[in-house]
Each structure stands twice: as structure tokens, then as C-alpha cells.
C-alpha positions as CSV (number, residue, x, y, z in Angstrom):
1,M,206.0,208.3,-63.6
2,T,209.4,206.7,-63.5
3,A,208.2,204.0,-61.2
4,V,205.3,203.2,-63.7
5,L,207.8,203.0,-66.5
6,W,210.1,200.6,-64.8
7,V,207.2,198.4,-63.4
8,G,206.0,198.2,-66.9
9,V,209.4,197.3,-68.3
10,A,209.7,194.5,-65.6
11,L,206.2,193.1,-66.4
12,A,207.0,193.1,-70.1
13,I,210.2,191.2,-69.5
14,V,208.6,188.6,-67.3
15,G,205.9,188.1,-70.0
16,L,208.5,187.6,-72.7
17,L,210.5,185.2,-70.5
18,G,207.2,183.2,-69.9
19,L,206.6,183.1,-73.7
20,G,210.2,181.9,-74.2
21,W,209.5,179.1,-71.6
22,C,206.5,178.1,-73.6
23,L,208.3,178.0,-76.8
24,R,211.1,175.8,-75.3
25,E,208.5,173.5,-73.7
26,A,206.6,173.2,-77.0
27,L,209.8,172.2,-78.8
28,R,210.6,169.6,-76.1
29,V,207.2,168.1,-76.3
30,K,207.4,168.0,-80.2
31,R,210.7,166.4,-80.2
32,G,210.1,164.0,-77.3
33,A,208.5,160.7,-77.6
34,L,205.7,161.2,-75.2
35,D,202.5,159.2,-75.0
36,P,199.5,161.1,-75.9
37,E,198.2,161.6,-72.4
38,A,201.5,163.1,-71.1
39,A,201.7,165.3,-74.2
40,R,198.1,166.5,-73.6
41,K,198.9,167.4,-69.9
42,A,202.1,169.2,-70.9
43,L,200.2,171.3,-73.6
44,A,197.4,172.1,-71.2
45,R,199.9,173.5,-68.7
46,M,201.6,175.4,-71.5
47,Q,198.4,176.9,-72.7
48,A,197.8,178.4,-69.1
49,V,201.3,179.7,-68.8
50,N,201.1,181.2,-72.3
51,L,197.9,183.0,-71.7
52,A,199.3,184.4,-68.4
53,S,202.5,185.4,-70.1
54,V,200.8,187.3,-73.0
55,A,198.6,189.1,-70.4
56,T,201.5,190.1,-68.3
57,A,203.5,191.3,-71.3
58,F,200.4,193.3,-72.5
59,L,199.9,194.9,-69.1
60,G,203.7,195.8,-68.9
61,L,203.6,197.4,-72.3
62,A,200.5,199.3,-71.5
63,A,202.1,200.6,-68.4
64,V,205.1,201.7,-70.5
65,A,202.7,203.5,-72.9
66,V,200.9,205.3,-70.1
67,A,204.2,206.3,-68.6
68,A,205.5,207.6,-72.0
69,I,202.2,209.5,-72.7
70,L,201.9,211.0,-69.2
71,G,205.6,211.6,-68.6
């Protein structure tokens, strides 16, 4: 169960780092003077990374919960 716990913690941290990257990129796009097409492309890429980050963090927290319940 210890391995599941640490894998879950690692996944949760990776997900949170991805969310932090999305936040930083969103602020960069908001502050920058980008043309609408470049901003649209940047936001589309951020949307995909954001969804993957939320899913990764959720799976990590679920693994931590399973380890806590079974351990």
C-alpha cells in the first residue's frame, strides 16, 4: 500500500504543477499584447494541459484515498 500512496502523491504533485503552469501561461497571455489568433492558439493549448492536469491530480488524490482506506 505504501507504493500506491507514493505514486498517488507524485501524481497529485504533477497535476498541481500542471495547473500552476496553466495559471502562469494564462497570466502571460492576458498581460501580453498578442494578436487574437495567437491568443486563441495559446488558450487552446492551455485548455488541453489544464484538463490533463486536473485529471492527473484527481487520479493521484484517488490513489492516496485508496491507500489511506486500505492501509
